[in-house]
Backbone of each chain as nested JSON, in Angstrom:
{
  "chains": [
    {"id": "A", "residues": [
      {"number": 1, "name": "ARG", "atoms": {"N": [-208.861, 62.585, 84.094], "CA": [-207.734, 62.888, 83.197], "C": [-207.392, 61.641, 82.394]}},
      {"number": 2, "name": "ALA", "atoms": {"N": [-207.393, 61.764, 81.11], "CA": [-207.1, 60.623, 80.242], "C": [-205.68, 60.743, 79.712]}},
      {"number": 3, "name": "LEU", "atoms": {"N": [-205.03, 59.629, 79.591], "CA": [-203.653, 59.621, 79.088], "C": [-203.629, 59.027, 77.695]}},
      {"number": 4, "name": "ALA", "atoms": {"N": [-202.861, 59.618, 76.814], "CA": [-202.888, 59.199, 75.418], "C": [-201.67, 58.373, 75.029]}},
      {"number": 5, "name": "ARG", "atoms": {"N": [-200.778, 58.159, 75.982], "CA": [-199.56, 57.402, 75.704], "C": [-199.916, 55.949, 75.383]}},
      {"number": 6, "name": "MET", "atoms": {"N": [-199.769, 55.558, 74.138], "CA": [-200.101, 54.185, 73.76], "C": [-199.064, 53.685, 72.762]}},
      {"number": 7, "name": "GLY", "atoms": {"N": [-199.219, 52.434, 72.356], "CA": [-198.446, 51.915, 71.228], "C": [-197.093, 51.353, 71.61]}},
      {"number": 8, "name": "ASN", "atoms": {"N": [-196.703, 51.434, 72.874], "CA": [-195.504, 50.713, 73.286], "C": [-195.848, 49.882, 74.512]}},
      {"number": 9, "name": "GLU", "atoms": {"N": [-195.118, 48.848, 74.705], "CA": [-195.418, 47.898, 75.775], "C": [-195.403, 48.587, 77.139]}},
      {"number": 10, "name": "LEU", "atoms": {"N": [-194.383, 49.411, 77.371], "CA": [-194.244, 50.07, 78.664], "C": [-194.906, 51.429, 78.604]}},
      {"number": 11, "name": "ARG", "atoms": {"N": [-196.045, 51.514, 79.208], "CA": [-196.765, 52.787, 79.182], "C": [-197.546, 52.943, 80.477]}},
      {"number": 12, "name": "CYS", "atoms": {"N": [-198.185, 54.089, 80.609], "CA": [-199.032, 54.296, 81.778], "C": [-200.123, 53.22, 81.819]}},
      {"number": 13, "name": "GLN", "atoms": {"N": [-200.477, 52.8, 83.023], "CA": [-201.515, 51.778, 83.146], "C": [-202.91, 52.4, 83.213]}},
      {"number": 14, "name": "CYS", "atoms": {"N": [-202.947, 53.658, 83.619], "CA": [-204.241, 54.325, 83.774], "C": [-204.515, 55.21, 82.573]}},
      {"number": 15, "name": "THR", "atoms": {"N": [-205.639, 54.967, 81.903], "CA": [-206.011, 55.869, 80.822], "C": [-206.993, 56.901, 81.358]}},
      {"number": 16, "name": "ASP", "atoms": {"N": [-207.477, 56.644, 82.529], "CA": [-208.492, 57.503, 83.112], "C": [-208.435, 57.291, 84.62]}},
      {"number": 17, "name": "THR", "atoms": {"N": [-208.725, 58.326, 85.402], "CA": [-208.736, 58.12, 86.847], "C": [-210.107, 58.439, 87.425]}},
      {"number": 18, "name": "HIS", "atoms": {"N": [-210.381, 57.741, 88.507], "CA": [-211.649, 57.839, 89.198], "C": [-211.455, 58.833, 90.335]}},
      {"number": 19, "name": "SER", "atoms": {"N": [-212.173, 59.933, 90.324], "CA": [-211.947, 60.886, 91.41], "C": [-213.101, 60.913, 92.408]}},
      {"number": 20, "name": "LYS", "atoms": {"N": [-214.194, 60.187, 92.1], "CA": [-215.322, 60.131, 93.045], "C": [-214.976, 59.213, 94.206]}},
      {"number": 21, "name": "PHE", "atoms": {"N": [-215.47, 59.561, 95.375], "CA": [-215.197, 58.811, 96.594], "C": [-215.623, 57.342, 96.483]}},
      {"number": 22, "name": "ILE", "atoms": {"N": [-214.74, 56.439, 96.898], "CA": [-215.081, 55.02, 97.036], "C": [-214.915, 54.683, 98.512]}},
      {"number": 23, "name": "ASN", "atoms": {"N": [-215.92, 54.092, 99.1], "CA": [-215.85, 53.722, 100.521], "C": [-214.695, 52.738, 100.733]}},
      {"number": 24, "name": "PRO", "atoms": {"N": [-213.778, 53.077, 101.682], "CA": [-212.607, 52.217, 101.91], "C": [-212.976, 50.767, 102.209]}},
      {"number": 25, "name": "LYS", "atoms": {"N": [-214.173, 50.517, 102.708], "CA": [-214.517, 49.118, 103.031], "C": [-214.668, 48.273, 101.767]}},
      {"number": 26, "name": "PHE", "atoms": {"N": [-214.787, 48.917, 100.602], "CA": [-214.846, 48.166, 99.344], "C": [-213.464, 47.983, 98.715]}},
      {"number": 27, "name": "ILE", "atoms": {"N": [-212.459, 48.594, 99.343], "CA": [-211.11, 48.551, 98.762], "C": [-210.287, 47.443, 99.403]}},
      {"number": 28, "name": "GLN", "atoms": {"N": [-209.758, 46.556, 98.559], "CA": [-208.929, 45.452, 99.038], "C": [-207.473, 45.896, 99.175]}},
      {"number": 29, "name": "ASP", "atoms": {"N": [-206.948, 46.528, 98.119], "CA": [-205.597, 47.069, 98.219], "C": [-205.41, 48.267, 97.315]}},
      {"number": 30, "name": "VAL", "atoms": {"N": [-204.353, 49.018, 97.584], "CA": [-204.036, 50.221, 96.819], "C": [-202.574, 50.11, 96.389]}},
      {"number": 31, "name": "LYS", "atoms": {"N": [-202.331, 50.25, 95.098], "CA": [-200.961, 50.162, 94.59], "C": [-200.516, 51.525, 94.087]}},
      {"number": 32, "name": "LEU", "atoms": {"N": [-199.355, 51.97, 94.552], "CA": [-198.773, 53.222, 94.074], "C": [-197.612, 52.878, 93.158]}},
      {"number": 33, "name": "THR", "atoms": {"N": [-197.678, 53.339, 91.918], "CA": [-196.619, 53.031, 90.961], "C": [-195.774, 54.265, 90.721]}},
      {"number": 34, "name": "GLN", "atoms": {"N": [-194.462, 54.086, 90.812], "CA": [-193.504, 55.161, 90.525], "C": [-193.681, 55.68, 89.11]}},
      {"number": 35, "name": "SER", "atoms": {"N": [-193.452, 56.947, 88.926], "CA": [-193.309, 57.458, 87.568], "C": [-191.948, 57.006, 87.068]}},
      {"number": 36, "name": "GLY", "atoms": {"N": [-191.731, 57.08, 85.764], "CA": [-190.464, 56.627, 85.198], "C": [-190.535, 56.757, 83.695]}},
      {"number": 37, "name": "PRO", "atoms": {"N": [-189.594, 56.131, 83.004], "CA": [-189.567, 56.261, 81.537], "C": [-190.87, 55.766, 80.902]}},
      {"number": 38, "name": "HIS", "atoms": {"N": [-191.541, 54.795, 81.557], "CA": [-192.763, 54.232, 80.977], "C": [-193.959, 55.152, 81.15]}},
      {"number": 39, "name": "CYS", "atoms": {"N": [-193.867, 56.051, 82.121], "CA": [-195.051, 56.857, 82.442], "C": [-194.621, 58.02, 83.321]}},
      {"number": 40, "name": "GLN", "atoms": {"N": [-195.055, 59.213, 82.961], "CA": [-194.597, 60.39, 83.709], "C": [-195.388, 60.625, 84.999]}},
      {"number": 41, "name": "ASN", "atoms": {"N": [-196.455, 59.857, 85.197], "CA": [-197.279, 60.079, 86.378], "C": [-197.095, 58.987, 87.425]}},
      {"number": 42, "name": "VAL", "atoms": {"N": [-197.17, 59.382, 88.674], "CA": [-197.354, 58.401, 89.742], "C": [-198.794, 57.904, 89.583]}},
      {"number": 43, "name": "GLU", "atoms": {"N": [-198.968, 56.58, 89.524], "CA": [-200.313, 56.043, 89.338], "C": [-200.776, 55.336, 90.617]}},
      {"number": 44, "name": "VAL", "atoms": {"N": [-202.043, 55.489, 90.922], "CA": [-202.62, 54.867, 92.119], "C": [-203.763, 53.965, 91.655]}},
      {"number": 45, "name": "ILE", "atoms": {"N": [-203.575, 52.66, 91.832], "CA": [-204.564, 51.7, 91.341], "C": [-205.125, 50.917, 92.519]}},
      {"number": 46, "name": "ALA", "atoms": {"N": [-206.436, 51.008, 92.707], "CA": [-207.086, 50.269, 93.791], "C": [-207.678, 48.985, 93.241]}},
      {"number": 47, "name": "THR", "atoms": {"N": [-207.535, 47.898, 94.005], "CA": [-208.277, 46.681, 93.695], "C": [-209.448, 46.626, 94.665]}},
      {"number": 48, "name": "LEU", "atoms": {"N": [-210.645, 46.554, 94.122], "CA": [-211.831, 46.504, 94.979], "C": [-212.088, 45.063, 95.418]}},
      {"number": 49, "name": "LYS", "atoms": {"N": [-212.922, 44.911, 96.436], "CA": [-213.177, 43.568, 96.965], "C": [-213.908, 42.685, 95.959]}},
      {"number": 50, "name": "ASN", "atoms": {"N": [-214.549, 43.282, 94.958], "CA": [-215.174, 42.486, 93.891], "C": [-214.181, 42.132, 92.776]}},
      {"number": 51, "name": "GLY", "atoms": {"N": [-212.9, 42.473, 92.984], "CA": [-211.877, 42.104, 92.012], "C": [-211.62, 43.151, 90.943]}},
      {"number": 52, "name": "LYS", "atoms": {"N": [-212.474, 44.156, 90.856], "CA": [-212.327, 45.209, 89.857], "C": [-211.123, 46.101, 90.193]}},
      {"number": 53, "name": "GLU", "atoms": {"N": [-210.384, 46.519, 89.183], "CA": [-209.289, 47.47, 89.399], "C": [-209.708, 48.855, 88.938]}},
      {"number": 54, "name": "VAL", "atoms": {"N": [-209.402, 49.846, 89.746], "CA": [-209.821, 51.215, 89.452], "C": [-208.629, 52.147, 89.624]}},
      {"number": 55, "name": "CYS", "atoms": {"N": [-208.383, 52.977, 88.641], "CA": [-207.342, 54.001, 88.786], "C": [-207.901, 55.16, 89.593]}},
      {"number": 56, "name": "LEU", "atoms": {"N": [-207.202, 55.512, 90.653], "CA": [-207.661, 56.629, 91.478], "C": [-206.874, 57.882, 91.126]}},
      {"number": 57, "name": "GLU", "atoms": {"N": [-207.498, 59.006, 91.339], "CA": [-206.838, 60.285, 91.108], "C": [-205.937, 60.568, 92.326]}},
      {"number": 58, "name": "PRO", "atoms": {"N": [-204.597, 60.52, 92.118], "CA": [-203.69, 60.606, 93.271], "C": [-203.788, 61.925, 94.033]}},
      {"number": 59, "name": "THR", "atoms": {"N": [-204.281, 62.947, 93.37], "CA": [-204.336, 64.25, 94.025], "C": [-205.653, 64.473, 94.772]}},
      {"number": 60, "name": "ALA", "atoms": {"N": [-206.605, 63.563, 94.6], "CA": [-207.887, 63.727, 95.302], "C": [-207.653, 63.559, 96.799]}},
      {"number": 61, "name": "PRO", "atoms": {"N": [-208.153, 64.518, 97.606], "CA": [-207.903, 64.436, 99.047], "C": [-208.344, 63.103, 99.66]}},
      {"number": 62, "name": "TRP", "atoms": {"N": [-209.462, 62.529, 99.213], "CA": [-209.922, 61.269, 99.828], "C": [-208.971, 60.123, 99.508]}},
      {"number": 63, "name": "VAL", "atoms": {"N": [-208.289, 60.202, 98.358], "CA": [-207.33, 59.147, 98.002], "C": [-206.114, 59.234, 98.93]}},
      {"number": 64, "name": "GLN", "atoms": {"N": [-205.639, 60.447, 99.137], "CA": [-204.514, 60.654, 100.049], "C": [-204.901, 60.198, 101.467]}},
      {"number": 65, "name": "LEU", "atoms": {"N": [-206.149, 60.499, 101.849], "CA": [-206.625, 60.114, 103.191], "C": [-206.665, 58.605, 103.376]}},
      {"number": 66, "name": "ILE", "atoms": {"N": [-207.142, 57.892, 102.362], "CA": [-207.247, 56.432, 102.458], "C": [-205.864, 55.822, 102.644]}},
      {"number": 67, "name": "ILE", "atoms": {"N": [-204.899, 56.34, 101.909], "CA": [-203.547, 55.801, 102.007], "C": [-202.944, 56.103, 103.379]}},
      {"number": 68, "name": "ARG", "atoms": {"N": [-203.159, 57.339, 103.842], "CA": [-202.667, 57.694, 105.186], "C": [-203.358, 56.847, 106.259]}},
      {"number": 69, "name": "ALA", "atoms": {"N": [-204.649, 56.566, 106.055], "CA": [-205.394, 55.762, 107.036], "C": [-204.834, 54.337, 107.079]}},
      {"number": 70, "name": "LEU", "atoms": {"N": [-204.48, 53.795, 105.902], "CA": [-203.894, 52.449, 105.865], "C": [-202.572, 52.422, 106.62]}},
      {"number": 71, "name": "LEU", "atoms": {"N": [-201.769, 53.453, 106.417], "CA": [-200.482, 53.533, 107.124], "C": [-200.701, 53.625, 108.632]}},
      {"number": 72, "name": "ALA", "atoms": {"N": [-201.674, 54.437, 109.03], "CA": [-201.944, 54.617, 110.457], "C": [-202.438, 53.312, 111.077]}},
      {"number": 73, "name": "LYS", "atoms": {"N": [-203.244, 52.579, 110.306], "CA": [-203.783, 51.291, 110.767], "C": [-202.646, 50.292, 110.95]}},
      {"number": 74, "name": "ALA", "atoms": {"N": [-201.714, 50.307, 110.022], "CA": [-200.551, 49.421, 110.122], "C": [-199.786, 49.714, 111.404]}},
      {"number": 75, "name": "GLN", "atoms": {"N": [-199.66, 50.992, 111.695], "CA": [-198.964, 51.43, 112.909], "C": [-199.684, 50.94, 114.16]}},
      {"number": 76, "name": "SER", "atoms": {"N": [-201.008, 51.075, 114.186], "CA": [-201.753, 50.723, 115.397], "C": [-201.829, 49.208, 115.57]}},
      {"number": 77, "name": "ASN", "atoms": {"N": [-201.884, 48.453, 114.454], "CA": [-201.8, 46.982, 114.548], "C": [-200.556, 46.581, 115.296]}},
      {"number": 78, "name": "SER", "atoms": {"N": [-199.474, 47.238, 114.906], "CA": [-198.194, 46.889, 115.491], "C": [-198.166, 47.258, 116.981]}},
      {"number": 79, "name": "ASP", "atoms": {"N": [-198.793, 48.374, 117.355], "CA": [-198.854, 48.766, 118.763], "C": [-199.593, 47.7, 119.577]}},
      {"number": 80, "name": "THR", "atoms": {"N": [-200.664, 47.165, 118.988], "CA": [-201.467, 46.157, 119.687], "C": [-200.672, 44.888, 119.946]}},
      {"number": 81, "name": "LEU", "atoms": {"N": [-199.752, 44.592, 119.041], "CA": [-198.987, 43.358, 119.164], "C": [-197.876, 43.459, 120.201]}},
      {"number": 82, "name": "LEU", "atoms": {"N": [-197.54, 44.676, 120.592], "CA": [-196.437, 44.833, 121.559], "C": [-196.853, 44.378, 122.956]}}
    ]},
    {"id": "B", "residues": [
      {"number": 1, "name": "ARG", "atoms": {"N": [-190.72, 40.378, 111.558], "CA": [-191.899, 39.724, 112.158], "C": [-192.402, 38.65, 111.215]}},
      {"number": 2, "name": "ALA", "atoms": {"N": [-192.512, 37.443, 111.679], "CA": [-192.983, 36.342, 110.841], "C": [-194.417, 36.001, 111.2]}},
      {"number": 3, "name": "LEU", "atoms": {"N": [-195.201, 35.657, 110.202], "CA": [-196.596, 35.316, 110.446], "C": [-196.789, 33.828, 110.25]}},
      {"number": 4, "name": "ALA", "atoms": {"N": [-197.545, 33.226, 111.148], "CA": [-197.675, 31.77, 111.125], "C": [-199.007, 31.307, 110.554]}},
      {"number": 5, "name": "ARG", "atoms": {"N": [-199.836, 32.278, 110.144], "CA": [-201.159, 31.927, 109.616], "C": [-201.023, 31.174, 108.291]}},
      {"number": 6, "name": "MET", "atoms": {"N": [-201.321, 29.899, 108.288], "CA": [-201.204, 29.13, 107.051], "C": [-202.374, 28.165, 106.962]}},
      {"number": 7, "name": "GLY", "atoms": {"N": [-202.437, 27.412, 105.885], "CA": [-203.369, 26.304, 105.786], "C": [-204.74, 26.671, 105.266]}},
      {"number": 8, "name": "ASN", "atoms": {"N": [-204.995, 27.95, 105.031], "CA": [-206.235, 28.289, 104.326], "C": [-205.876, 29.19, 103.141]}},
      {"number": 9, "name": "GLU", "atoms": {"N": [-206.725, 29.175, 102.167], "CA": [-206.441, 29.885, 100.919], "C": [-206.231, 31.374, 101.18]}},
      {"number": 10, "name": "LEU", "atoms": {"N": [-207.128, 31.96, 101.996], "CA": [-207.042, 33.392, 102.245], "C": [-206.231, 33.637, 103.503]}},
      {"number": 11, "name": "ARG", "atoms": {"N": [-205.027, 34.086, 103.323], "CA": [-204.173, 34.318, 104.473], "C": [-203.275, 35.524, 104.207]}},
      {"number": 12, "name": "CYS", "atoms": {"N": [-202.496, 35.9, 105.199], "CA": [-201.537, 36.984, 105.005], "C": [-200.573, 36.609, 103.876]}},
      {"number": 13, "name": "GLN", "atoms": {"N": [-200.156, 37.598, 103.115], "CA": [-199.231, 37.343, 102.017], "C": [-197.783, 37.417, 102.473]}},
      {"number": 14, "name": "CYS", "atoms": {"N": [-197.576, 38.135, 103.57], "CA": [-196.21, 38.323, 104.052], "C": [-195.932, 37.377, 105.21]}},
      {"number": 15, "name": "THR", "atoms": {"N": [-194.909, 36.553, 105.061], "CA": [-194.528, 35.708, 106.187], "C": [-193.398, 36.386, 106.955]}},
      {"number": 16, "name": "ASP", "atoms": {"N": [-192.864, 37.395, 106.357], "CA": [-191.712, 38.071, 106.931], "C": [-191.662, 39.465, 106.319]}},
      {"number": 17, "name": "THR", "atoms": {"N": [-191.182, 40.457, 107.066], "CA": [-191.08, 41.783, 106.458], "C": [-189.645, 42.274, 106.497]}},
      {"number": 18, "name": "HIS", "atoms": {"N": [-189.355, 43.093, 105.488], "CA": [-188.036, 43.646, 105.299], "C": [-188.027, 45.015, 105.955]}},
      {"number": 19, "name": "SER", "atoms": {"N": [-187.191, 45.225, 106.958], "CA": [-187.217, 46.547, 107.58], "C": [-185.986, 47.386, 107.252]}},
      {"number": 20, "name": "LYS", "atoms": {"N": [-185.012, 46.772, 106.562], "CA": [-183.828, 47.541, 106.141], "C": [-184.183, 48.448, 104.974]}},
      {"number": 21, "name": "PHE", "atoms": {"N": [-183.558, 49.607, 104.948], "CA": [-183.824, 50.597, 103.902], "C": [-183.569, 50.057, 102.49]}},
      {"number": 22, "name": "ILE", "atoms": {"N": [-184.511, 50.319, 101.586], "CA": [-184.304, 50.031, 100.161], "C": [-184.375, 51.366, 99.437]}},
      {"number": 23, "name": "ASN", "atoms": {"N": [-183.387, 51.655, 98.628], "CA": [-183.386, 52.92, 97.891], "C": [-184.628, 52.988, 96.985]}},
      {"number": 24, "name": "PRO", "atoms": {"N": [-185.402, 54.088, 97.115], "CA": [-186.642, 54.209, 96.333], "C": [-186.421, 54.071, 94.829]}},
      {"number": 25, "name": "LYS", "atoms": {"N": [-185.221, 54.351, 94.353], "CA": [-185.004, 54.242, 92.907], "C": [-185.044, 52.793, 92.428]}},
      {"number": 26, "name": "PHE", "atoms": {"N": [-184.956, 51.842, 93.355], "CA": [-185.089, 50.432, 92.973], "C": [-186.53, 49.926, 93.096]}},
      {"number": 27, "name": "ILE", "atoms": {"N": [-187.396, 50.796, 93.577], "CA": [-188.791, 50.372, 93.805], "C": [-189.683, 50.791, 92.628]}},
      {"number": 28, "name": "GLN", "atoms": {"N": [-190.374, 49.8, 92.069], "CA": [-191.283, 50.059, 90.955], "C": [-192.665, 50.457, 91.465]}},
      {"number": 29, "name": "ASP", "atoms": {"N": [-193.187, 49.668, 92.391], "CA": [-194.467, 50.053, 92.989], "C": [-194.592, 49.52, 94.411]}},
      {"number": 30, "name": "VAL", "atoms": {"N": [-195.529, 50.111, 95.133], "CA": [-195.777, 49.73, 96.523], "C": [-197.269, 49.455, 96.665]}},
      {"number": 31, "name": "LYS", "atoms": {"N": [-197.605, 48.282, 97.173], "CA": [-199.018, 47.919, 97.341], "C": [-199.347, 47.849, 98.816]}},
      {"number": 32, "name": "LEU", "atoms": {"N": [-200.409, 48.55, 99.218], "CA": [-200.892, 48.483, 100.598], "C": [-202.159, 47.645, 100.618]}},
      {"number": 33, "name": "THR", "atoms": {"N": [-202.145, 46.573, 101.389], "CA": [-203.31, 45.69, 101.445], "C": [-204.034, 45.88, 102.766]}},
      {"number": 34, "name": "GLN", "atoms": {"N": [-205.346, 46.073, 102.672], "CA": [-206.201, 46.182, 103.862], "C": [-206.081, 44.942, 104.729]}},
      {"number": 35, "name": "SER", "atoms": {"N": [-206.183, 45.14, 106.01], "CA": [-206.379, 43.993, 106.884], "C": [-207.824, 43.541, 106.709]}},
      {"number": 36, "name": "GLY", "atoms": {"N": [-208.121, 42.326, 107.147], "CA": [-209.478, 41.802, 106.985], "C": [-209.516, 40.397, 107.522]}},
      {"number": 37, "name": "PRO", "atoms": {"N": [-210.593, 39.676, 107.195], "CA": [-210.727, 38.311, 107.736], "C": [-209.553, 37.427, 107.32]}},
      {"number": 38, "name": "HIS", "atoms": {"N": [-208.938, 37.699, 106.171], "CA": [-207.833, 36.867, 105.669], "C": [-206.531, 37.147, 106.408]}},
      {"number": 39, "name": "CYS", "atoms": {"N": [-206.443, 38.337, 107.004], "CA": [-205.161, 38.728, 107.599], "C": [-205.377, 39.927, 108.505]}},
      {"number": 40, "name": "GLN", "atoms": {"N": [-204.855, 39.866, 109.716], "CA": [-205.117, 40.949, 110.67], "C": [-204.201, 42.157, 110.478]}},
      {"number": 41, "name": "ASN", "atoms": {"N": [-203.216, 42.02, 109.59], "CA": [-202.268, 43.114, 109.401], "C": [-202.482, 43.842, 108.087]}},
      {"number": 42, "name": "VAL", "atoms": {"N": [-202.267, 45.142, 108.112], "CA": [-202.105, 45.874, 106.867], "C": [-200.748, 45.436, 106.31]}},
      {"number": 43, "name": "GLU", "atoms": {"N": [-200.711, 45.006, 105.049], "CA": [-199.457, 44.537, 104.475], "C": [-198.971, 45.515, 103.399]}},
      {"number": 44, "name": "VAL", "atoms": {"N": [-197.677, 45.724, 103.369], "CA": [-197.07, 46.633, 102.396], "C": [-196.076, 45.824, 101.561]}},
      {"number": 45, "name": "ILE", "atoms": {"N": [-196.383, 45.668, 100.272], "CA": [-195.549, 44.838, 99.406], "C": [-194.98, 45.692, 98.285]}},
      {"number": 46, "name": "ALA", "atoms": {"N": [-193.658, 45.744, 98.208], "CA": [-193.0, 46.521, 97.159], "C": [-192.595, 45.587, 96.032]}},
      {"number": 47, "name": "THR", "atoms": {"N": [-192.797, 46.042, 94.791], "CA": [-192.228, 45.339, 93.651], "C": [-190.999, 46.131, 93.233]}},
      {"number": 48, "name": "LEU", "atoms": {"N": [-189.86, 45.464, 93.215], "CA": [-188.625, 46.14, 92.836], "C": [-188.498, 46.15, 91.313]}},
      {"number": 49, "name": "LYS", "atoms": {"N": [-187.588, 46.982, 90.809], "CA": [-187.435, 47.101, 89.351], "C": [-186.891, 45.827, 88.724]}},
      {"number": 50, "name": "ASN", "atoms": {"N": [-186.283, 44.959, 89.53], "CA": [-185.834, 43.664, 89.006], "C": [-186.937, 42.602, 89.065]}},
      {"number": 51, "name": "GLY", "atoms": {"N": [-188.16, 43.035, 89.43], "CA": [-189.291, 42.116, 89.426], "C": [-189.525, 41.4, 90.75]}},
      {"number": 52, "name": "LYS", "atoms": {"N": [-188.573, 41.507, 91.66], "CA": [-188.691, 40.838, 92.949], "C": [-189.748, 41.522, 93.823]}},
      {"number": 53, "name": "GLU", "atoms": {"N": [-190.537, 40.741, 94.563], "CA": [-191.493, 41.319, 95.505], "C": [-190.965, 41.197, 96.932]}},
      {"number": 54, "name": "VAL", "atoms": {"N": [-191.09, 42.283, 97.676], "CA": [-190.558, 42.318, 99.032], "C": [-191.622, 42.869, 99.968]}},
      {"number": 55, "name": "CYS", "atoms": {"N": [-191.846, 42.163, 101.078], "CA": [-192.761, 42.693, 102.096], "C": [-192.016, 43.708, 102.937]}},
      {"number": 56, "name": "LEU", "atoms": {"N": [-192.582, 44.903, 103.037], "CA": [-191.935, 45.938, 103.841], "C": [-192.614, 46.021, 105.203]}},
      {"number": 57, "name": "GLU", "atoms": {"N": [-191.855, 46.465, 106.167], "CA": [-192.387, 46.655, 107.513], "C": [-193.153, 47.985, 107.523]}},
      {"number": 58, "name": "PRO", "atoms": {"N": [-194.489, 47.928, 107.634], "CA": [-195.293, 49.153, 107.478], "C": [-194.982, 50.215, 108.52]}},
      {"number": 59, "name": "THR", "atoms": {"N": [-194.443, 49.799, 109.659], "CA": [-194.19, 50.773, 110.718], "C": [-192.798, 51.401, 110.616]}},
      {"number": 60, "name": "ALA", "atoms": {"N": [-191.964, 50.894, 109.703], "CA": [-190.621, 51.477, 109.565], "C": [-190.748, 52.895, 109.015]}},
      {"number": 61, "name": "PRO", "atoms": {"N": [-190.083, 53.854, 109.651], "CA": [-190.218, 55.255, 109.205], "C": [-189.882, 55.436, 107.725]}},
      {"number": 62, "name": "TRP", "atoms": {"N": [-188.874, 54.725, 107.202], "CA": [-188.503, 54.924, 105.791], "C": [-189.606, 54.425, 104.862]}},
      {"number": 63, "name": "VAL", "atoms": {"N": [-190.36, 53.412, 105.307], "CA": [-191.46, 52.894, 104.48], "C": [-192.574, 53.94, 104.402]}},
      {"number": 64, "name": "GLN", "atoms": {"N": [-192.898, 54.505, 105.549], "CA": [-193.904, 55.562, 105.592], "C": [-193.463, 56.758, 104.728]}},
      {"number": 65, "name": "LEU", "atoms": {"N": [-192.162, 57.075, 104.806], "CA": [-191.617, 58.196, 104.032], "C": [-191.733, 57.965, 102.531]}},
      {"number": 66, "name": "ILE", "atoms": {"N": [-191.41, 56.747, 102.093], "CA": [-191.463, 56.441, 100.654], "C": [-192.885, 56.61, 100.126]}},
      {"number": 67, "name": "ILE", "atoms": {"N": [-193.848, 56.144, 100.911], "CA": [-195.242, 56.24, 100.478], "C": [-195.694, 57.7, 100.442]}},
      {"number": 68, "name": "ARG", "atoms": {"N": [-195.316, 58.45, 101.469], "CA": [-195.639, 59.883, 101.483], "C": [-194.965, 60.613, 100.321]}},
      {"number": 69, "name": "ALA", "atoms": {"N": [-193.728, 60.2, 99.999], "CA": [-193.004, 60.847, 98.897], "C": [-193.699, 60.573, 97.562]}},
      {"number": 70, "name": "LEU", "atoms": {"N": [-194.205, 59.345, 97.397], "CA": [-194.934, 59.015, 96.169], "C": [-196.189, 59.878, 96.043]}},
      {"number": 71, "name": "LEU", "atoms": {"N": [-196.882, 60.04, 97.159], "CA": [-198.094, 60.875, 97.147], "C": [-197.748, 62.323, 96.807]}},
      {"number": 72, "name": "ALA", "atoms": {"N": [-196.659, 62.805, 97.387], "CA": [-196.255, 64.191, 97.144], "C": [-195.854, 64.384, 95.683]}},
      {"number": 73, "name": "LYS", "atoms": {"N": [-195.202, 63.362, 95.129], "CA": [-194.766, 63.41, 93.729], "C": [-195.994, 63.445, 92.805]}},
      {"number": 74, "name": "ALA", "atoms": {"N": [-196.987, 62.651, 93.142], "CA": [-198.229, 62.641, 92.362], "C": [-198.844, 64.031, 92.361]}},
      {"number": 75, "name": "GLN", "atoms": {"N": [-198.808, 64.662, 93.521], "CA": [-199.355, 66.013, 93.664], "C": [-198.579, 67.002, 92.793]}},
      {"number": 76, "name": "SER", "atoms": {"N": [-197.255, 66.904, 92.81], "CA": [-196.463, 67.899, 92.077], "C": [-196.542, 67.652, 90.574]}},
      {"number": 77, "name": "ASN", "atoms": {"N": [-196.664, 66.381, 90.141], "CA": [-196.901, 66.1, 88.714], "C": [-198.121, 66.854, 88.237]}},
      {"number": 78, "name": "SER", "atoms": {"N": [-199.151, 66.766, 89.051], "CA": [-200.409, 67.368, 88.657], "C": [-200.281, 68.888, 88.609]}},
      {"number": 79, "name": "ASP", "atoms": {"N": [-199.507, 69.474, 89.53], "CA": [-199.284, 70.928, 89.506], "C": [-198.608, 71.342, 88.202]}},
      {"number": 80, "name": "THR", "atoms": {"N": [-197.632, 70.514, 87.761], "CA": [-196.896, 70.825, 86.54], "C": [-197.812, 70.835, 85.324]}},
      {"number": 81, "name": "LEU", "atoms": {"N": [-198.833, 69.975, 85.361], "CA": [-199.725, 69.86, 84.212], "C": [-200.726, 71.01, 84.124]}},
      {"number": 82, "name": "LEU", "atoms": {"N": [-200.891, 71.736, 85.197], "CA": [-201.887, 72.823, 85.186], "C": [-201.425, 73.997, 84.337]}}
    ]}
  ]
}
């Protein structure tokens, strides 16, 4: 999905989203951006371990899974520390 | 929880996490960082609308809720566009 909102400083950051699976081991971090006046979509931007930034399709099941897996991992890290 | 890992370039970004509730309307984006050789914890860093960055406690229920709410919002945006 491509976004055509351009020409003002505050706009969507993703002009296109990647919906093909990316192996989580190549993903360094995932940023979820609120929708708002600058952009009507929630945007999900992954930084890969090679430094590349990729817009992910937030509705793709594997994207939702990766985010849930990160949350679950955070939870289990904390359990280990107790 | 404070982290003491210091002295090398690649280390945890959060030395402390914020576990008190922050109203989602003040949150611009939320970044989830993979654990790895640089840091044993999954880190959750929120950028507030005033530009301030805050480390969130990934295991706090409200933090998990905010992330799930963002995902759900992304899903419903996409439904509206269909």
